[in-house]
C-alpha positions in Angstrom: 0.1 -0.2 -0.2 2.3 2.3 1.0 4.6 1.3 -2.7 1.5 2.9 -4.2 1.1 5.7 -2.4 4.8 6.9 -3.1 4.6 5.8 -6.7 1.5 8.2 -7.1 3.2 11.0 -5.0 6.3 10.6 -6.9 4.6 10.7 -10.7 2.7 13.8 -9.4 5.7 15.8 -8.8 7.3 14.6 -11.8 4.1 16.2 -13.7 3.7 19.3 -11.3 7.4 20.0 -11.9 7.2 19.3 -15.8 4.3 21.2 -16.8 5.3 24.0 -14.4 3.6 25.9 -11.5 3.8 29.6 -11.0 3.9 30.7 -7.0 2.9 34.9 -7.0 3.9 36.9 -4.0 2.5 40.2 -3.0 5.2 42.7 -1.0 3.5 46.3 0.5 6.6 48.0 0.6 9.5 45.2 2.2 6.7 43.0 3.8 5.2 39.5 2.3 1.6 40.1 2.1 0.5 37.1 0.4 1.5 33.7 -1.2 -0.2 32.0 -4.5 -0.1 29.4 -6.0 -1.4 29.6 -10.3 -3.5 32.9 -9.5 -2.4 36.0 -9.3 -2.5 37.6 -5.4 -4.8 40.4 -4.5 -3.4 43.4 -3.7 -4.1 44.6 -0.3 -3.8 48.6 -1.1 -5.7 50.5 -3.9 -3.1 53.4 -4.2 -1.1 52.9 -7.0 2.0 54.9 -5.4 4.2 52.0 -6.0 4.4 51.0 -2.7 3.2 47.9 -3.3 5.0 45.2 -5.7 4.1 41.3 -7.2 6.5 38.8 -7.5 6.6 35.5 -9.8 8.3 32.4 -9.4 7.9 29.9 -12.0 9.1 26.5 -11.0 9.9 24.0 -14.1 12.2 21.1 -15.0 14.2 22.2 -17.5 15.2 18.2 -18.5 13.3 16.4 -20.7 14.4 13.1 -20.1 15.5 12.0 -23.6 18.3 11.5 -24.9 19.2 13.4 -28.2 23.2 12.2 -28.6 25.2 9.6 -27.2 28.9 9.9 -27.4 31.8 7.8 -26.2 35.3 8.2 -25.6 36.8 5.7 -26.7 40.6 7.1 -26.7 40.3 6.3 -22.8 39.8 2.8 -22.8 42.5 2.2 -25.7 44.8 3.6 -23.3 43.9 0.9 -20.4 42.8 -2.1 -22.9 46.3 -3.4 -23.4 47.1 -2.8 -19.3 43.6 -4.7 -18.6 44.8 -7.5 -20.8 47.9 -8.1 -19.0 47.0 -8.0 -16.3 43.9 -10.7 -17.3 46.4 -13.0 -18.8 48.4 -12.7 -15.7 45.8 -13.8 -13.5 44.7 -17.3 -15.5 48.3 -18.2 -16.5 48.8 -20.3 -13.4 45.2 -22.5 -14.0 44.3 -24.9 -15.6 41.2 -24.8 -18.0 37.8 -24.5 -16.0 36.1 -27.0 -17.8 37.9 -29.7 -16.1 36.8 -28.9 -12.9 32.9 -28.2 -14.0 30.5 -31.4 -12.9 27.3 -32.6 -13.9 25.1 -33.0 -11.1 23.1 -36.8 -11.1 20.2 -37.3 -12.3 16.7 -36.5 -11.1 14.9 -39.4 -9.4 11.2 -39.7 -10.5 10.2 -39.1 -7.2 11.9 -35.7 -7.4 10.6 -34.4 -10.6 7.0 -35.2 -9.5 7.4 -33.8 -6.3 8.4 -30.4 -8.7 5.6 -30.7 -10.9 3.2 -31.1 -7.6 1.1 -28.0 -5.9 1.2 -28.7 -1.8 -2.2 -27.1 -0.6 -1.0 -25.2 3.0 
């Protein structure tokens, strides 16, 4: 249940931040009088003498989560590959082939196969 709620919450957060939300603030002088989301705030005074002003902040995600280009720098790999090959050769030079140590498991008995096919009710 918690997992479903958290998935829904994260989906809503991604949806809201990708669409964008506007937060508007209304100041009378230097004091904050009101904050509103999406809509414009109500002015506190009707005198247009310049003591009141509004600020708007748009919260929006800049990334589009898609890869338009992919670049791989192979120069670093070309420098490291010979060293990696030497390390692998040095590490396995003293060992015998690994196929010699692999043993097949014994064949399954009829009772074991039948027990795998059955379903047990508890």
